[in-house]
C-alpha positions in Angstrom: -15.3 -17.6 -38.4 -18.2 -15.4 -38.9 -17.3 -12.5 -41.4 -19.2 -10.0 -39.3 -17.5 -11.1 -36.1 -14.0 -10.9 -37.8 -14.7 -7.4 -39.1 -15.8 -6.2 -35.7 -12.7 -7.8 -34.0 -10.4 -6.3 -36.5 -12.0 -2.8 -36.1 -11.7 -3.0 -32.3 -8.1 -4.2 -32.5 -7.3 -1.3 -34.9 -9.0 1.3 -32.5 -7.1 0.0 -29.6 -3.8 0.1 -31.5 -4.5 3.7 -32.6 -5.4 4.9 -29.1 -2.3 3.2 -27.7 -0.2 5.0 -30.3 -1.8 8.3 -29.3 -0.7 7.9 -25.6 -4.3 7.8 -24.4 -4.6 6.3 -21.0 -7.8 4.3 -20.4 -9.2 5.0 -17.9 -8.1 8.5 -17.6 -7.7 10.4 -14.4 -8.1 14.1 -15.5 -8.3 15.4 -12.0 -5.3 13.6 -10.8 -7.1 12.0 -7.9 -4.7 9.0 -7.7 -1.6 11.3 -7.3 -3.5 13.3 -4.6 -4.4 10.1 -2.7 -1.0 8.5 -2.8 0.5 8.5 0.6 -2.2 10.8 1.9 -6.0 10.2 2.5 -8.5 8.3 0.4 -11.9 10.0 0.9 -14.4 7.1 0.6 -18.1 7.2 0.9 -20.5 4.4 1.7 -24.1 3.6 2.3 -25.2 0.4 4.0 -25.6 -2.7 2.0 -26.1 -6.0 4.1 -23.5 -8.5 3.3 -21.3 -6.0 1.5 -21.0 -3.0 3.7 -22.0 -2.6 7.3 -22.0 0.7 9.2 -22.0 0.7 13.0 -21.7 4.1 14.8 -19.8 5.6 11.7 -17.5 2.5 11.5 -17.5 1.0 8.1 -16.7 -2.6 7.5 -17.6 -5.7 5.4 -16.0 -7.2 2.2 -16.3 -4.2 0.0 -15.0 -1.9 2.7 -11.9 -4.3 3.0 -11.3 -4.0 -0.8 -11.3 -0.2 -0.5 -9.0 -0.4 2.6 -6.6 -2.8 0.7 -6.6 -0.6 -2.3 -5.7 2.4 -0.1 -2.9 0.5 1.5 -1.3 -0.2 -1.9 -1.2 3.7 -2.3 0.3 4.1 1.2 -3.0 6.0 1.9 -5.4 5.9 4.9 -9.2 5.8 4.4 -11.4 8.4 5.8 -15.0 7.2 5.5 -18.1 9.3 4.9 -21.5 7.6 5.6 -24.6 9.0 3.8 -27.4 8.6 1.5 -26.7 7.7 -2.1 -27.7 11.3 -3.2 -25.3 12.8 -0.7 -22.4 10.6 -1.7 -22.9 11.3 -5.4 -22.9 15.0 -4.6 -19.5 14.4 -2.8 -18.2 12.8 -5.9 -19.3 15.6 -8.0 -17.9 18.2 -5.8 -14.6 16.4 -5.3 -14.9 15.9 -1.6 -15.1 12.0 -2.1 -12.6 10.1 -4.2 -14.5 6.8 -4.3 -18.0 5.7 -3.3 -19.8 2.5 -2.6 -23.5 2.8 -3.2 -26.2 0.2 -2.3 -28.1 1.7 -5.2 -25.6 0.1 -7.7 -25.8 -3.5 -6.5 -22.3 -4.9 -6.0 -20.6 -2.0 -7.8 -18.0 0.6 -6.9 -18.3 3.9 -8.4 
């Protein structure tokens, strides 16, 4: 085994062990969004991205919309969609009016 690789692996394992011992949750949810959404409404934003997100008269569909809908279902939540530009959706995340956003700008990624 490469000594440099072994040292890096040992350091990473030690860091994870120490974080776990401190009770740090990764990823953290400092605003309590998950608890607020459970059995309530998941406010989701989307911009069109052919093949992933389709928008017809404010109806959002497609494989990525299905993933968000399925996630909401596991929480007992319903999805309320907001359709907009990437800039408007990011502002919604920043202000807390949106919980999750799918942006075409971030190819194949959920924010």
